LOSE-423378 format. One line per 8 residues: number of its first residue (from 1); for each residue x, y, z of C-alpha. Coordinates in Angstrom, 1 decimal. Last residue first. Layout:
<sites>
NUM> X Y Z ~ ...
</sites>
This chain:
<sites>
361> -18.0 11.4 -20.0 ~ -17.2 11.7 -23.7 ~ -17.7 15.5 -24.1 ~ -14.3 15.9 -25.7 ~ -12.9 18.0 -22.9 ~ -14.4 15.6 -20.4 ~ -12.9 12.6 -22.1 ~ -9.5 14.4 -22.1
353> -9.9 15.1 -18.4 ~ -10.8 11.5 -17.5 ~ -7.8 10.2 -19.4 ~ -5.5 12.7 -17.7 ~ -6.7 11.8 -14.2 ~ -5.6 14.4 -11.6 ~ -6.4 13.3 -8.1 ~ -9.0 15.6 -6.6
345> -8.7 18.0 -3.7 ~ -11.9 19.6 -2.4 ~ -11.9 17.5 0.8 ~ -10.4 20.3 2.9 ~ -13.1 22.6 1.7 ~ -12.5 25.7 -0.5 ~ -13.1 24.2 -3.9 ~ -11.7 22.2 -6.8
337> -8.0 22.0 -6.2 ~ -6.5 19.7 -8.8 ~ -3.9 17.1 -8.0 ~ -0.9 15.2 -9.6 ~ 0.0 17.3 -12.6 ~ 2.9 15.5 -14.1 ~ 6.6 16.4 -14.7 ~ 8.2 16.8 -18.1
329> 8.3 20.5 -17.4 ~ 6.8 21.9 -20.6 ~ 4.5 18.8 -21.2 ~ 3.2 18.5 -17.7 ~ 2.3 22.2 -17.4 ~ 0.6 22.6 -20.7 ~ -2.9 21.0 -20.7 ~ -3.8 21.9 -17.1
321> -2.3 25.4 -17.6 ~ -4.4 26.1 -20.7 ~ -7.7 24.8 -19.4 ~ -9.6 27.9 -20.5 ~ -12.7 27.8 -18.3 ~ -11.0 27.8 -14.9 ~ -13.1 28.3 -11.8 ~ -13.2 24.6 -10.8
313> -9.5 24.4 -11.4 ~ -9.0 26.9 -8.6 ~ -5.7 25.2 -7.5 ~ -3.3 23.3 -9.8 ~ -1.0 20.9 -8.1 ~ 2.3 20.0 -9.8 ~ 4.8 17.2 -9.9 ~ 8.3 16.0 -9.1
305> 9.9 19.5 -9.1 ~ 13.6 20.1 -9.7 ~ 14.9 22.9 -7.6 ~ 15.7 26.1 -9.5 ~ 15.0 24.7 -13.0 ~ 11.6 23.3 -12.0 ~ 10.7 26.6 -10.4 ~ 11.4 28.4 -13.7
297> 9.4 25.9 -15.8 ~ 6.5 26.0 -13.4 ~ 6.5 29.7 -13.4 ~ 6.1 29.9 -17.2 ~ 3.2 27.4 -17.1 ~ 1.5 29.3 -14.3 ~ 1.8 32.5 -16.2 ~ 0.3 30.9 -19.3
289> -2.9 30.0 -17.5 ~ -3.2 31.7 -14.1 ~ -6.7 30.2 -13.8 ~ -5.2 26.8 -13.0 ~ -3.6 28.5 -9.9 ~ -0.2 27.4 -8.8 ~ 1.5 24.8 -6.7 ~ 4.8 23.0 -7.4
281> 5.4 19.8 -5.6 ~ 8.8 18.6 -4.4 ~ 9.0 15.0 -3.5 ~ 11.4 12.8 -1.5 ~ 12.9 15.9 0.1 ~ 16.7 16.3 0.2 ~ 16.4 18.3 3.5 ~ 19.7 20.2 3.3
273> 20.2 20.4 -0.5 ~ 16.6 21.0 -1.6 ~ 16.1 23.4 1.3 ~ 19.2 25.2 0.0 ~ 17.8 25.4 -3.5 ~ 14.6 27.0 -2.1 ~ 16.6 29.6 -0.3 ~ 18.5 30.3 -3.6
265> 15.0 30.9 -5.2 ~ 14.2 33.3 -2.4 ~ 17.4 35.3 -2.9 ~ 17.1 35.3 -6.7 ~ 13.5 36.6 -6.9 ~ 12.5 36.2 -10.5 ~ 10.5 33.0 -9.9 ~ 8.5 35.0 -7.5
257> 8.3 33.5 -4.1 ~ 5.8 32.1 -1.7 ~ 7.8 31.1 1.3 ~ 8.0 27.3 1.8 ~ 5.6 24.8 3.4 ~ 6.8 21.3 4.3 ~ 4.5 18.3 4.6 ~ 6.2 15.5 6.5
249> 4.6 12.1 6.0 ~ 4.3 8.9 8.0 ~ 4.7 10.0 11.6 ~ 6.4 7.4 13.7 ~ 7.1 9.9 16.5 ~ 10.9 10.1 16.4 ~ 11.1 10.0 12.6 ~ 8.3 12.5 12.2
241> 10.0 14.9 14.7 ~ 13.3 14.6 12.8 ~ 11.6 15.3 9.5 ~ 9.9 18.3 10.9 ~ 13.2 19.6 12.3 ~ 14.6 19.4 8.8 ~ 11.7 21.4 7.6 ~ 12.4 24.1 10.1
233> 16.2 24.0 9.5 ~ 15.7 24.5 5.7 ~ 13.4 27.5 6.4 ~ 16.2 29.2 8.4 ~ 14.6 31.7 10.8 ~ 13.3 35.2 9.8 ~ 10.0 34.7 11.6 ~ 10.3 32.4 14.6
225> 10.4 28.7 14.1 ~ 7.7 26.1 13.2 ~ 6.7 22.5 13.5 ~ 3.0 21.9 13.5 ~ 1.3 18.8 14.8 ~ -2.1 18.0 13.2 ~ -5.6 18.3 14.7 ~ -7.2 19.2 11.4
217> -8.6 22.5 12.6 ~ -5.6 23.2 14.7 ~ -3.1 22.5 11.9 ~ -5.1 24.7 9.5 ~ -5.0 27.6 12.0 ~ -1.3 27.0 12.6 ~ -0.7 27.3 8.8 ~ -2.2 30.8 8.8
209> -0.8 32.0 12.1 ~ 2.7 30.9 11.1 ~ 2.5 32.7 7.8 ~ 1.5 35.9 9.5 ~ 4.6 37.9 8.5 ~ 6.2 36.3 5.5 ~ 9.8 35.1 5.4 ~ 9.7 32.1 7.8
201> 7.7 30.1 5.3 ~ 9.3 26.7 6.2 ~ 6.3 25.9 8.3 ~ 6.4 22.1 8.9 ~ 3.1 20.2 9.0 ~ 3.1 16.6 10.4 ~ 1.3 13.7 8.7 ~ -0.4 10.4 9.5
193> -1.4 8.0 6.7 ~ -4.6 5.9 6.8 ~ -6.0 6.8 3.4 ~ -8.4 9.4 4.7 ~ -5.5 10.8 6.6 ~ -3.5 11.3 3.4 ~ -6.3 13.3 1.8 ~ -6.6 15.4 5.0
185> -2.9 16.2 4.9 ~ -3.3 16.9 1.2 ~ -6.0 19.5 1.9 ~ -3.8 21.2 4.6 ~ -0.9 21.4 2.2 ~ -3.2 22.8 -0.5 ~ -4.3 25.5 2.0 ~ -0.7 26.5 2.4
177> -0.2 26.6 -1.4 ~ -3.3 28.5 -2.2 ~ -2.0 30.7 -5.1 ~ -1.4 33.8 -3.0 ~ 2.3 34.0 -3.0 ~ 4.3 32.1 -5.6 ~ 5.1 28.4 -5.6 ~ 6.8 25.6 -3.7
169> 5.7 22.6 -1.6 ~ 8.0 20.2 0.1 ~ 7.1 16.5 0.6 ~ 9.1 14.3 3.0 ~ 8.2 10.6 3.4 ~ 8.9 9.4 7.0 ~ 8.9 6.7 6.2 ~ 10.4 4.7 3.3
161> 8.2 5.0 0.3 ~ 6.1 2.2 -1.0 ~ 2.7 3.5 0.2 ~ 3.4 7.1 -0.8 ~ 4.5 6.0 -4.3 ~ 1.4 4.0 -4.7 ~ -0.8 6.9 -3.7 ~ 1.0 9.1 -6.2
153> 0.6 6.7 -9.1 ~ 2.8 8.2 -11.8 ~ 2.2 10.5 -14.8 ~ 5.3 11.8 -16.5 ~ 3.5 13.3 -19.5 ~ -0.3 12.5 -19.5 ~ -1.4 15.9 -20.7 ~ 0.7 16.2 -23.8
145> 0.0 12.8 -25.5 ~ -3.5 12.7 -24.0 ~ -4.4 15.8 -25.9 ~ -3.1 14.4 -29.3 ~ -4.7 11.0 -28.8 ~ -8.1 12.3 -27.9 ~ -7.9 15.0 -30.7 ~ -7.2 12.3 -33.3
137> -10.0 10.0 -31.9 ~ -12.4 12.9 -31.9 ~ -11.5 13.8 -35.5 ~ -12.1 10.3 -36.7 ~ -15.4 10.1 -34.8 ~ -16.4 13.5 -36.4 ~ -15.6 12.2 -39.8 ~ -18.4 9.7 -39.2
129> -18.2 6.0 -39.9 ~ -20.5 4.3 -42.4 ~ -18.6 6.1 -45.1 ~ -15.5 4.0 -44.2 ~ -12.5 6.1 -43.3 ~ -9.3 7.0 -45.1 ~ -6.4 8.7 -43.5 ~ -4.2 10.8 -45.8
121> -3.7 13.3 -43.1 ~ -5.7 12.4 -40.0 ~ -3.2 11.1 -37.4 ~ -0.2 13.1 -38.6 ~ -2.3 16.3 -38.6 ~ -3.8 15.7 -35.1 ~ -0.3 14.9 -33.8 ~ 1.3 18.0 -35.3
113> -1.6 20.2 -34.1 ~ -1.2 18.9 -30.5 ~ 2.6 19.4 -30.6 ~ 2.2 22.9 -31.9 ~ -0.3 23.8 -29.1 ~ 2.2 22.4 -26.6 ~ 5.1 24.4 -28.1 ~ 2.9 27.6 -27.9
105> 1.7 27.1 -24.3 ~ -2.1 26.7 -24.0 ~ -3.6 29.9 -22.7 ~ -7.1 29.2 -24.1 ~ -6.5 31.8 -26.8 ~ -3.5 29.8 -27.8 ~ -5.6 26.7 -28.1 ~ -8.4 28.4 -30.1
97> -5.8 30.0 -32.4 ~ -4.3 26.6 -33.1 ~ -7.7 25.1 -33.6 ~ -8.7 27.8 -36.1 ~ -5.5 27.1 -38.1 ~ -6.2 23.4 -37.9 ~ -9.7 24.0 -39.2 ~ -8.4 26.1 -42.2
89> -5.8 23.6 -43.3 ~ -7.5 20.3 -42.5 ~ -9.5 19.6 -45.6 ~ -6.8 21.1 -47.8 ~ -4.3 18.6 -46.3 ~ -6.5 15.6 -47.4 ~ -8.7 13.2 -45.5 ~ -9.6 10.2 -47.7
81> -13.1 8.8 -48.3 ~ -14.3 5.2 -48.2 ~ -17.0 3.0 -49.7 ~ -14.8 1.0 -52.0 ~ -15.6 3.2 -55.0 ~ -14.8 6.3 -52.8 ~ -11.3 5.0 -52.0 ~ -10.6 4.2 -55.7
73> -11.8 7.7 -56.7 ~ -9.7 9.2 -54.0 ~ -6.6 7.2 -55.0 ~ -7.2 8.1 -58.7 ~ -7.6 11.8 -57.9 ~ -4.3 11.6 -56.1 ~ -3.8 11.3 -52.3 ~ -0.8 13.4 -51.2
65> 2.3 11.4 -50.3 ~ 4.1 12.8 -53.4 ~ 6.9 10.8 -54.9 ~ 6.6 12.7 -58.2 ~ 6.3 9.7 -60.5 ~ 4.8 7.3 -58.0 ~ 1.8 9.7 -57.3 ~ 1.1 10.0 -61.0
57> 1.5 6.3 -61.7 ~ -1.0 5.3 -58.9 ~ -0.4 1.6 -58.8 ~ -3.3 -0.8 -59.2 ~ -4.2 -2.2 -55.8 ~ -8.0 -2.3 -56.4 ~ -7.4 -4.1 -59.7 ~ -9.7 -2.7 -62.4
49> -13.2 -4.3 -62.4 ~ -13.7 -7.6 -64.3 ~ -16.0 -7.3 -67.3 ~ -19.6 -8.4 -66.7 ~ -21.0 -4.8 -66.7 ~ -19.2 -4.2 -70.0 ~ -16.8 -1.3 -70.1 ~ -17.1 1.2 -72.9
41> -14.7 3.3 -75.0 ~ -13.6 0.2 -76.9 ~ -9.9 0.7 -76.6 ~ -10.1 1.9 -73.0 ~ -10.4 5.1 -71.0 ~ -13.2 5.0 -68.5 ~ -15.8 7.6 -68.8 ~ -16.2 10.0 -65.8
33> -19.9 10.8 -65.0 ~ -20.1 8.7 -61.9 ~ -16.6 9.8 -60.7 ~ -17.6 13.5 -61.0 ~ -20.9 12.9 -59.3 ~ -19.2 11.1 -56.4 ~ -16.6 13.8 -56.1 ~ -19.1 16.6 -56.0
25> -21.2 14.8 -53.4 ~ -18.2 14.1 -51.1 ~ -16.5 17.5 -51.1 ~ -18.8 19.2 -48.5 ~ -18.3 16.2 -46.2 ~ -14.6 17.0 -45.7 ~ -14.8 20.6 -44.8 ~ -18.0 20.4 -42.9
17> -16.7 17.5 -40.8 ~ -13.5 19.3 -40.2 ~ -15.3 22.5 -39.0 ~ -17.6 20.5 -36.7 ~ -14.6 18.8 -35.0 ~ -12.9 22.1 -34.6 ~ -16.0 23.7 -33.0 ~ -16.2 20.9 -30.4
9> -12.6 21.6 -29.5 ~ -13.5 25.3 -29.0 ~ -16.5 24.5 -26.9 ~ -14.5 22.2 -24.6 ~ -11.9 24.9 -24.2 ~ -14.4 27.4 -22.9 ~ -16.0 24.8 -20.6 ~ -12.6 24.1 -18.8
1> -14.5 23.2 -15.6
</sites>
Protein backbone atom coordinates (compact mmCIF):
# COMPACT_ATOMS: atom_id res chain seq x y z
CA UNK A 1 0.00 0.00 0.00
CA UNK A 2 1.34 3.44 -1.05
CA UNK A 3 4.56 1.83 -2.29
CA UNK A 4 5.14 4.53 -4.91
CA UNK A 5 5.10 7.29 -2.29
CA UNK A 6 7.35 5.27 0.02
CA UNK A 7 9.99 5.11 -2.71
CA UNK A 8 9.80 8.86 -3.33
CA UNK A 9 10.17 9.72 0.35
CA UNK A 10 13.16 7.40 0.56
CA UNK A 11 14.72 9.17 -2.44
CA UNK A 12 14.34 12.53 -0.69
CA UNK A 13 16.18 11.25 2.34
CA UNK A 14 19.02 9.98 0.17
CA UNK A 15 19.18 13.26 -1.76
CA UNK A 16 19.59 15.34 1.40
CA UNK A 17 22.26 12.98 2.74
CA UNK A 18 24.22 13.30 -0.49
CA UNK A 19 23.83 17.08 -0.51
CA UNK A 20 25.04 17.63 3.04
CA UNK A 21 27.64 14.89 3.28
CA UNK A 22 29.34 16.04 0.07
CA UNK A 23 30.33 19.30 1.77
CA UNK A 24 31.89 17.87 4.92
CA UNK A 25 35.34 16.79 3.60
CA UNK A 26 35.91 20.08 1.77
CA UNK A 27 34.99 22.10 4.82
CA UNK A 28 37.13 20.06 7.16
CA UNK A 29 40.15 20.49 4.91
CA UNK A 30 39.51 24.23 4.58
CA UNK A 31 39.28 24.65 8.32
CA UNK A 32 42.36 22.54 8.92
CA UNK A 33 44.40 24.67 6.49
CA UNK A 34 43.08 28.03 7.70
CA UNK A 35 45.61 30.07 9.72
CA UNK A 36 44.18 31.88 12.73
CA UNK A 37 44.51 35.66 12.64
CA UNK A 38 46.48 36.91 15.64
CA UNK A 39 49.34 39.20 16.51
CA UNK A 40 51.89 36.36 16.52
CA UNK A 41 50.51 34.50 13.50
CA UNK A 42 50.53 31.23 15.48
CA UNK A 43 48.60 29.72 18.33
CA UNK A 44 50.36 27.59 20.90
CA UNK A 45 48.80 24.23 21.62
CA UNK A 46 48.55 25.19 25.30
CA UNK A 47 46.76 28.45 24.58
CA UNK A 48 43.05 28.49 25.45
CA UNK A 49 40.72 27.91 22.51
CA UNK A 50 38.45 30.76 21.39
CA UNK A 51 35.20 30.93 23.32
CA UNK A 52 32.61 28.61 21.80
CA UNK A 53 29.94 31.26 22.18
CA UNK A 54 31.90 34.05 20.52
CA UNK A 55 29.54 36.28 18.57
CA UNK A 56 29.38 36.01 14.83
CA UNK A 57 29.96 39.66 13.87
CA UNK A 58 29.10 39.04 10.22
CA UNK A 59 25.77 37.44 11.03
CA UNK A 60 24.94 40.11 13.64
CA UNK A 61 25.70 42.90 11.21
CA UNK A 62 23.24 41.90 8.52
CA UNK A 63 20.73 40.14 10.76
CA UNK A 64 20.87 37.04 8.59
CA UNK A 65 19.66 33.75 10.06
CA UNK A 66 21.87 31.82 7.65
CA UNK A 67 24.82 30.04 9.31
CA UNK A 68 28.07 31.86 8.50
CA UNK A 69 31.46 30.31 7.74
CA UNK A 70 32.39 30.98 11.36
CA UNK A 71 29.30 29.21 12.65
CA UNK A 72 29.91 26.21 10.41
CA UNK A 73 33.55 26.08 11.45
CA UNK A 74 32.57 26.29 15.10
CA UNK A 75 29.96 23.55 14.62
CA UNK A 76 32.45 21.31 12.83
CA UNK A 77 35.11 21.90 15.53
CA UNK A 78 32.65 20.65 18.13
CA UNK A 79 31.76 17.59 16.09
CA UNK A 80 28.61 18.94 14.47
CA UNK A 81 27.44 20.11 11.04
CA UNK A 82 24.75 22.60 10.09
CA UNK A 83 22.02 22.07 7.48
CA UNK A 84 21.78 25.09 5.16
CA UNK A 85 19.23 26.28 2.59
CA UNK A 86 21.50 25.28 -0.28
CA UNK A 87 21.60 21.73 1.07
CA UNK A 88 17.80 21.51 0.90
CA UNK A 89 16.92 23.54 -2.19
CA UNK A 90 17.15 20.82 -4.84
CA UNK A 91 15.95 17.91 -2.62
CA UNK A 92 12.92 19.96 -1.49
CA UNK A 93 12.05 20.76 -5.10
CA UNK A 94 12.25 17.07 -5.95
CA UNK A 95 10.12 16.25 -2.90
CA UNK A 96 7.47 18.76 -3.96
CA UNK A 97 7.31 17.23 -7.44
CA UNK A 98 7.15 13.72 -5.92
CA UNK A 99 4.25 14.69 -3.64
CA UNK A 100 2.30 16.32 -6.45
CA UNK A 101 2.91 13.33 -8.71
CA UNK A 102 1.50 11.18 -5.90
CA UNK A 103 -1.75 13.20 -6.02
CA UNK A 104 -1.06 15.09 -2.80
CA UNK A 105 -3.11 18.30 -2.84
CA UNK A 106 -1.07 21.47 -3.47
CA UNK A 107 -1.70 23.17 -0.12
CA UNK A 108 -0.88 19.91 1.67
CA UNK A 109 2.38 19.51 -0.23
CA UNK A 110 3.30 23.10 0.60
CA UNK A 111 2.57 22.50 4.29
CA UNK A 112 4.77 19.40 4.31
CA UNK A 113 7.64 21.25 2.62
CA UNK A 114 7.31 24.19 5.01
CA UNK A 115 7.46 21.91 8.05
CA UNK A 116 10.45 19.98 6.72
CA UNK A 117 12.30 23.20 5.90
CA UNK A 118 11.56 24.77 9.30
CA UNK A 119 12.63 21.61 11.09
CA UNK A 120 15.91 21.20 9.25
CA UNK A 121 17.12 24.65 8.20
CA UNK A 122 19.98 25.81 10.40
CA UNK A 123 19.69 22.60 12.40
CA UNK A 124 22.96 21.10 13.59
CA UNK A 125 23.55 17.47 14.24
CA UNK A 126 26.32 15.50 15.85
CA UNK A 127 28.52 13.68 13.39
CA UNK A 128 27.76 10.44 15.21
CA UNK A 129 24.16 10.84 14.05
CA UNK A 130 23.20 10.46 10.41
CA UNK A 131 21.65 13.13 8.26
CA UNK A 132 19.18 10.44 7.23
CA UNK A 133 17.88 10.24 10.80
CA UNK A 134 17.40 14.00 10.89
CA UNK A 135 15.54 13.92 7.55
CA UNK A 136 13.40 11.01 8.71
CA UNK A 137 12.35 12.86 11.86
CA UNK A 138 11.52 15.97 9.83
CA UNK A 139 9.42 13.94 7.38
CA UNK A 140 7.75 12.07 10.22
CA UNK A 141 6.66 15.31 11.90
CA UNK A 142 5.59 16.94 8.63
CA UNK A 143 3.49 13.98 7.45
CA UNK A 144 1.87 13.41 10.83
CA UNK A 145 1.03 17.11 10.99
CA UNK A 146 -1.23 16.85 7.93
CA UNK A 147 -2.47 13.26 8.23
CA UNK A 148 -3.59 13.34 11.86
CA UNK A 149 -5.84 16.42 11.57
CA UNK A 150 -9.07 16.02 13.56
CA UNK A 151 -8.45 12.44 14.66
CA UNK A 152 -10.77 11.03 17.29
CA UNK A 153 -11.42 7.60 18.77
CA UNK A 154 -14.35 6.29 16.70
CA UNK A 155 -15.03 3.31 18.95
CA UNK A 156 -15.03 5.52 22.03
CA UNK A 157 -17.50 7.89 20.41
CA UNK A 158 -19.81 4.98 19.56
CA UNK A 159 -19.57 3.69 23.13
CA UNK A 160 -20.36 7.05 24.70
CA UNK A 161 -23.14 8.12 22.29
CA UNK A 162 -26.80 8.06 23.23
CA UNK A 163 -28.46 5.19 21.37
CA UNK A 164 -29.51 4.82 18.71
CA UNK A 165 -26.49 6.42 17.08
CA UNK A 166 -27.21 7.49 13.50
CA UNK A 167 -24.47 7.45 10.87
CA UNK A 168 -25.16 8.64 7.32
CA UNK A 169 -22.84 7.80 4.43
CA UNK A 170 -22.26 10.08 1.44
CA UNK A 171 -20.15 9.93 -1.71
CA UNK A 172 -20.30 9.49 -5.46
CA UNK A 173 -21.49 6.41 -7.34
CA UNK A 174 -19.31 3.35 -7.59
CA UNK A 175 -16.81 4.02 -4.78
CA UNK A 176 -17.97 1.18 -2.51
CA UNK A 177 -20.23 3.16 -0.21
CA UNK A 178 -22.89 0.46 0.27
CA UNK A 179 -20.26 -2.23 0.79
CA UNK A 180 -18.55 0.02 3.34
CA UNK A 181 -21.83 0.25 5.26
CA UNK A 182 -22.01 -3.54 5.37
CA UNK A 183 -18.38 -3.72 6.50
CA UNK A 184 -18.95 -1.21 9.28
CA UNK A 185 -22.04 -3.13 10.40
CA UNK A 186 -19.84 -6.19 10.78
CA UNK A 187 -17.11 -4.15 12.50
CA UNK A 188 -19.67 -2.93 15.02
CA UNK A 189 -21.08 -6.44 15.57
CA UNK A 190 -17.60 -7.72 16.41
CA UNK A 191 -17.52 -5.12 19.20
CA UNK A 192 -20.94 -5.98 20.54
CA UNK A 193 -23.09 -3.33 18.83
CA UNK A 194 -26.29 -4.08 16.92
CA UNK A 195 -27.14 -2.14 13.77
CA UNK A 196 -29.93 -1.62 11.27
CA UNK A 197 -29.40 -0.63 7.63
CA UNK A 198 -31.54 2.12 6.09
CA UNK A 199 -31.54 2.53 2.33
CA UNK A 200 -31.78 6.23 1.64
CA UNK A 201 -30.68 5.62 -1.95
CA UNK A 202 -34.13 5.81 -3.48
CA UNK A 203 -32.74 7.41 -6.63
CA UNK A 204 -30.91 4.51 -8.24
CA UNK A 205 -32.61 1.46 -9.72
CA UNK A 206 -31.29 -1.69 -8.09
CA UNK A 207 -30.07 0.07 -4.93
CA UNK A 208 -32.55 -1.83 -2.75
CA UNK A 209 -31.43 -5.15 -4.16
CA UNK A 210 -27.77 -4.35 -3.55
CA UNK A 211 -28.12 -3.36 0.08
CA UNK A 212 -30.72 -6.09 0.70
CA UNK A 213 -28.17 -8.69 -0.36
CA UNK A 214 -25.71 -7.39 2.24
CA UNK A 215 -28.42 -7.28 4.90
CA UNK A 216 -29.37 -10.89 4.20
CA UNK A 217 -25.78 -12.12 4.31
CA UNK A 218 -25.14 -10.33 7.59
CA UNK A 219 -28.60 -11.10 9.06
CA UNK A 220 -29.41 -7.41 9.57
CA UNK A 221 -32.75 -5.65 9.41
CA UNK A 222 -33.17 -3.38 6.38
CA UNK A 223 -35.47 -0.33 6.27
CA UNK A 224 -36.34 0.72 2.72
CA UNK A 225 -39.02 2.49 0.65
CA UNK A 226 -39.97 2.27 -3.00
CA UNK A 227 -37.74 3.82 -5.63
CA UNK A 228 -38.34 7.56 -5.85
CA UNK A 229 -39.32 7.88 -2.18
CA UNK A 230 -38.01 10.51 0.20
CA UNK A 231 -34.50 9.48 1.39
CA UNK A 232 -34.81 11.54 4.56
CA UNK A 233 -38.03 9.69 5.44
CA UNK A 234 -36.35 6.29 4.97
CA UNK A 235 -33.48 7.09 7.30
CA UNK A 236 -35.87 8.69 9.80
CA UNK A 237 -37.88 5.44 9.79
CA UNK A 238 -34.62 3.60 10.45
CA UNK A 239 -34.05 5.72 13.53
CA UNK A 240 -37.60 5.08 14.73
CA UNK A 241 -37.14 1.32 14.23
CA UNK A 242 -33.85 1.33 16.12
CA UNK A 243 -35.33 3.25 19.05
CA UNK A 244 -38.30 0.87 19.28
CA UNK A 245 -36.17 -2.28 19.04
CA UNK A 246 -33.13 -1.31 21.15
CA UNK A 247 -30.78 -1.28 18.16
CA UNK A 248 -27.56 0.57 18.85
CA UNK A 249 -26.63 2.05 15.47
CA UNK A 250 -28.50 3.17 12.33
CA UNK A 251 -26.38 3.01 9.16
CA UNK A 252 -28.01 5.16 6.48
CA UNK A 253 -27.09 4.87 2.82
CA UNK A 254 -27.65 7.77 0.44
CA UNK A 255 -27.74 8.08 -3.34
CA UNK A 256 -24.33 8.28 -4.92
CA UNK A 257 -24.08 11.75 -6.29
CA UNK A 258 -21.72 14.03 -8.10
CA UNK A 259 -20.68 17.01 -6.04
CA UNK A 260 -21.80 19.12 -9.03
CA UNK A 261 -25.38 17.76 -8.95
CA UNK A 262 -27.42 20.49 -7.27
CA UNK A 263 -30.62 18.48 -6.77
CA UNK A 264 -28.87 15.53 -5.16
CA UNK A 265 -26.74 17.76 -2.96
CA UNK A 266 -29.92 19.55 -1.86
CA UNK A 267 -31.35 16.12 -1.00
CA UNK A 268 -28.32 15.48 1.15
CA UNK A 269 -28.84 18.80 2.92
CA UNK A 270 -32.45 17.77 3.64
CA UNK A 271 -31.33 14.48 5.20
CA UNK A 272 -29.00 16.50 7.39
CA UNK A 273 -31.86 18.77 8.52
CA UNK A 274 -34.54 16.10 9.01
CA UNK A 275 -32.50 13.27 10.50
CA UNK A 276 -29.76 15.34 12.20
CA UNK A 277 -27.36 12.38 12.12
CA UNK A 278 -24.78 11.95 14.85
CA UNK A 279 -22.12 11.38 12.20
CA UNK A 280 -21.86 11.86 8.46
CA UNK A 281 -19.08 9.88 6.80
CA UNK A 282 -17.76 10.60 3.33
CA UNK A 283 -16.70 7.55 1.30
CA UNK A 284 -14.40 7.61 -1.72
CA UNK A 285 -11.67 5.54 -3.32
CA UNK A 286 -8.09 6.04 -2.22
CA UNK A 287 -7.06 5.44 -5.83
CA UNK A 288 -9.10 8.48 -6.91
CA UNK A 289 -6.34 10.69 -5.52
CA UNK A 290 -6.89 14.38 -6.20
CA UNK A 291 -10.49 13.78 -7.33
CA UNK A 292 -11.29 12.26 -3.94
CA UNK A 293 -9.78 15.28 -2.20
CA UNK A 294 -11.83 17.74 -4.27
CA UNK A 295 -15.03 15.77 -3.71
CA UNK A 296 -14.40 15.60 0.02
CA UNK A 297 -14.22 19.40 0.15
CA UNK A 298 -17.46 19.78 -1.82
CA UNK A 299 -19.41 17.24 0.23
CA UNK A 300 -18.15 18.80 3.46
CA UNK A 301 -19.53 22.15 2.30
CA UNK A 302 -22.94 20.65 1.38
CA UNK A 303 -23.50 18.76 4.62
CA UNK A 304 -20.61 18.92 7.03
CA UNK A 305 -18.87 15.56 7.31
CA UNK A 306 -17.38 14.15 10.49
CA UNK A 307 -14.86 11.88 8.84
CA UNK A 308 -13.95 9.88 5.77
CA UNK A 309 -13.54 6.28 4.69
CA UNK A 310 -11.17 5.51 1.82
CA UNK A 311 -11.85 2.29 -0.08
CA UNK A 312 -9.38 0.33 -2.25
CA UNK A 313 -6.48 1.52 -0.12
CA UNK A 314 -4.77 -1.81 -0.76
CA UNK A 315 -4.61 -0.95 -4.49
CA UNK A 316 -3.30 2.60 -4.05
CA UNK A 317 0.41 3.20 -4.66
CA UNK A 318 0.32 7.01 -4.60
CA UNK A 319 -1.22 7.74 -1.19
CA UNK A 320 -2.26 11.27 -2.17
CA UNK A 321 -5.85 11.02 -0.88
CA UNK A 322 -4.79 9.41 2.40
CA UNK A 323 -2.37 12.26 3.02
CA UNK A 324 -4.61 15.11 1.84
CA UNK A 325 -8.27 14.52 2.79
CA UNK A 326 -7.99 15.26 6.51
CA UNK A 327 -5.94 18.42 6.01
CA UNK A 328 -8.19 20.00 3.36
CA UNK A 329 -11.45 19.22 5.18
CA UNK A 330 -10.25 19.45 8.78
CA UNK A 331 -11.99 16.09 9.33
CA UNK A 332 -10.19 12.79 9.90
CA UNK A 333 -9.91 9.65 7.84
CA UNK A 334 -11.46 7.01 10.10
CA UNK A 335 -11.25 3.76 8.12
CA UNK A 336 -9.49 2.23 5.15
CA UNK A 337 -11.11 -0.42 2.96
CA UNK A 338 -8.45 -3.04 2.25
CA UNK A 339 -10.28 -5.78 0.34
CA UNK A 340 -13.61 -7.27 -0.67
CA UNK A 341 -14.48 -9.20 2.50
CA UNK A 342 -16.69 -7.89 5.26
CA UNK A 343 -13.73 -7.92 7.63
CA UNK A 344 -11.53 -5.91 5.25
CA UNK A 345 -12.06 -2.63 7.06
CA UNK A 346 -9.17 -1.21 9.07
CA UNK A 347 -9.17 1.67 11.54
CA UNK A 348 -7.02 4.45 10.16
CA UNK A 349 -3.94 5.00 12.31
CA UNK A 350 -1.96 8.13 11.26
CA UNK A 351 1.15 7.17 13.24
CA UNK A 352 1.20 3.68 11.75
CA UNK A 353 0.76 5.07 8.24
CA UNK A 354 3.63 7.52 8.65
CA UNK A 355 5.85 4.75 10.03
CA UNK A 356 4.93 2.61 7.04
CA UNK A 357 5.66 5.39 4.56
CA UNK A 358 9.08 5.93 6.14
CA UNK A 359 9.86 2.22 6.34
CA UNK A 360 9.83 2.19 10.14
CA UNK A 361 7.34 -0.63 10.73
